[in-house]
N, C-alpha and C positions, 0 to 999 in steps of 0.2 A: 893610138896609144893610149891606155888606161892612165888616167892620173889617178897619184896617190893621195892627193888633198883636195880636199873641197873646200872653197874660201865663201862662206856664207855670210851675206851681211844684212842683219834684220833691219827693216825700213817702215817708218811710219811718218807720211808727209815730208819727207826728208830730200825731195827733188832737188833743190840747192846744194844739199852736204853732197848728193850722189854725183851731180854735175862736177862738182870741185876734186871731190875724193875718189871717185871710181878709175879716172885716167891712171893713177899710180899704181892702182891693185892691179890693173889690165896689163899696165907695162913690166910690170918686175913679178909676176906670178904664172910664169909658164908653166911651172909644174902643176898648175891647179886647175879644176874646173871652179869658174866664177857664178856663184846664184847671188841674187837677191831674192830674200823672201820678205815679201809685202805685206803688212798688218793693214790690208783693207784701206789703204791712203784716199784720199780724197782729194790729193793735189794732184799733178801730172807726173807722178812718178813715173807711173808705168808708161806712159807716152815716151817721155823722155828715154827710158832704157831702151825700148824698141827702136828708137829713132837715132840716138848717139852711140849706143852701147850694144849692136846685135848679137854679140857674140857672149853677151851675160844670161845666163839661162834663169828665168823669172818664176817664181814659188808664189802663188795667189793663196794668202789666207783670206778665210772668209769676214774676219773681224779684228779689233784689233787686242792680242790676246796678251799683250804686254811682251817683257824681253822673255820671260820664263816658259810659257807655253807658248809663244810665237815661234820660239826655236823647237822646241819638242814637236810641235806640229810639222813644220818647214824640213826638220831632217827625218820624219818617218822614211822617205822614200831617195834619200841621199846614200850611196853606196859605197862613195870612196872610203879607205880603211882610216884616214885620217880627217878631222872636220878643225878649220880654223871658224871661230865664229869671231866677225871683226865688226867693230861699230862701224858705222856709216861717217863719223868724223875724225877717220883714222887715213894719216899717209904713210904709205909703206915705204920700203927703200929697195935699193938692188940687193937682191939674193938673200932677201928676209925670211926666205921659204926654207932654203938649202941646209942651215944647221937646225931646223926643226927637224926636218925628215930624218936628217943623219941621225940625229939624237932618239927618235922614236926607233929607229931601224938597230942601233948600238943596243940600246937597253928595252928589253919586253916589259920590265916593270913600271918603266916612266910612262904612266897613263895620261898628264897632263903637263902643259910645258905653256911658260908665257915668255914673250921677249921682253926688251929694253922699251919701257913707254916715256918718250919726252913730250914735253910741252911743245905743242903746233905753235904755240904763241910765243913762246921763249924757249927756242930750241936748246939752251943750256942748260937747263932746268929739268928734272924728273918730273911727270906729270902726277897728279893726285890719284888718280884711280889706277893703280897698278905699281907705277915706278919700277923697282928694281927686283918684285917679287913679295907677295904677302905673308904675313905671319898673325898670330892671334894670340892673346893673353889669356891667362886663365879666367876671366870674366866674360870672355868674348868679344872683345874690344880689337878689331883688326887695325894692323898698321904694316908698313913697307919700309923695306929698305929705299931709302932716298924720299921717304915722307913718312912722317908722324905728327898725327894731327894736323895741324896746320904749315909745319914748317916742310918745306921743300929745299933740299938740296940740289946743287948744282951737280953737273955731270962734269966728275973731273977723270973719268973711266975707273973711280974706286971700285964700280960694281960690273967691270966687264969679264965676268965669270961665269962659269957655269955652278948653280948651286941647288941644293934641294929646298924647297919653300913648302909652306903650307896651305898656301891658297895663289892661283893665279887670276888676274884682272880679265872680268868679263868683257871690257874693252878688246881685248884682244888674247883669246883664248884657243888654246889647241887641245884636242883630246883625241883619243882613239874611240874610234865608232863603237867597237865591242864593247868598252867600257860606258860610253854614254849609254848605251842602252841597256847594258847589266845593270845599270842604277836606274832607269826608267828616267833618264835626262833631269833637268831642271825640275825643282818642286814649283808645280804650277800656282800653287796659294800664295807664293811670293809675290806673283806678278811682275816686280821688278825690285833690285837691290838687294845683295848679299846672297843672291840663290847662287852665286858661282863660289862661294866661299862654303854653303850648305852643300853642294855638288863636291866639291874637293875634299871637304871633311868627311863626306860619306865614302869617297874613294879611299881614303887615307885608313879609316876605320876597316876597310877591306884588305890594306896592306899595299895600295899603288900608292907611287910615288909621283909628287909634283915638281916639278924643276923649272928654273929662270935659266934664260941662257942670253947672255948680255951681247953677243956676237950678231943676234937678229935685234933690228931696231925698228920702231915704228914711231910716228908722231900722233899724238891725239889731242882733240881740242878740248874734251871736256865740257859735261853741263849742257851738251847741245838738248838734251830732251827735258832733263830737270836739274837746275843748277842748285849750289849748296844752300843758296839760300830760300829755296821752296820748301814750305811746312809740310808739302806732301811728301818731298824726300826725306824730311825728318820722320814723319810718320813711318813710313815704309822702312827706313834703317832701324827703327826703335823697335817695331815690331817685329821684322824679320829676323833681328838679331835674336832676341827672345826665344822666337820659334825654332832655331837653330840650335839653340844651346839647350832646347826640352828633346829635340831631336837625337842630337850626337854626345852632350856629354857622359862620362860614366856614371852610373848608376849611382854610386855612392857619393859623387860631388854635386847631383842634379839639383837638389832643393836647396843646399846651403847656398849655390854658387847663385843660384836662381833669385833667393833671398836678397843676397847682395847686390847682386844686378840692379835689382827693382828700386833698393834705397839709393844706388848710385844715378839710376836715370832720376829720380826725384830730385834729386842734387841739381843733376843736369837743367831740370825744369825751373829750379829757382832760380838757376843762372840767367836764363833766358827771362824771367821776370824782370831781375833786376837791369836787362839790358835792353827792356822794353819790347822784347819779341814775344808778345802774348801769344800770338799764332803758333809758334813754335811749343810754347808750353802744352797748349790744348793740343798740339801734333802727338807729344808723348803721353797725354793722357788717354788719347783717342787709340795709341798704339797698345796701351796698356789693358784697355778694355777689350780691344780686340783679342789681344795675347790671353786675357782669361777665357774669352769665347772659345777660342782654338784650341787650347791647352790639351784638352782629352783627344782631339783628332791627331795632333802632333806625337802626344805619348805613343799610341798607336803606331806611328811610322818608324820608330826606333830599330835601327838593326840589331839583330842578336849581341854583337858585339860592339865595345865602344874602347878605344885605346886610350890609356892614361897619359901618353907623352906627347899631349897636343899642343901645348903652350911653349912660346919660347921665352916668356918673362911672367912673372907672377900677375904684376900690374904695370901695363904702360899708364895708365893714369898717374899712378903714383911716380912712377921715373920720369916722366914729363913735365908733370905740374909741379910736383914736390922737389924730386933731386935736380929738375932743371936738365934733364939729358935728353936733348932734343934733336939727337942724330942716332942713326944705327950702330954707327961705329964704336959710340959710347957705351961703355960696360953696362949692361942692362942688368935689372934685380932677377938674379934665376933662382932665388930662394922659394923652395916649392911650400 
């Protein structure tokens, strides 16, 4: 029987994570073909899969292409109609795929789906990378139901719903094969971080819907590749966020919002200095230099149309830090 969904786990030197988390994926993914796309690991990942998990198909990339291009290359020859792109540090639960497949088959215009993502280390809390679905503010700052900046909510079933969202987490990201290929996949220049938001934004500009479904639940360790305190992560997040704005903002808002965002980034850099985190301040400066270097290339990547109705709140920074609205349920500032 042909499977409808391909579960694809990108791996780089993650043998220990595969050994820990592949068993749950295999046990609860009867509807799927399971692949590990290996980014030229130098540990024993391949030997481990061949020895302990012979049912898992291995795709061997010839270098470490990062998250974005690693998936782009791996997915070229995977033909199942739905892709589940799953981090190697994800524990899945029974029937996690059933509501996803049902929703894809019920709604043709729903192109991307995210499950509920809880914290593996504290399973009562939502997890930082995705929580209960992602949104974005006017200035390109991402936030989630269940997580705004460093504030994580406890899961009290408040998000056990099905809801249209703006972006789905790359930690557990479902997308139709035809849409992934129509959009030419992730932007390989991002390497890692925010490439999933960029892909969702490009899908949004073409009229496709991203959705969250709370009936499907997974647990994410988080920070297994780069943790929150790593300056490289700061660099990638700040650079990629600016590049994403250049690619996807409506034309009339492009330069005013980029200017404001650069100022806000500068304020963030000053805060890092006051906290003694000089390497993070340098990471922001480096991100800006790379942004200036790549701006022309990314202007050429803009689609023909960009929708105006992309943001949930004018400024999540203002709502969170000034108005002290730390939870998604709090009335956000929707003034345009």
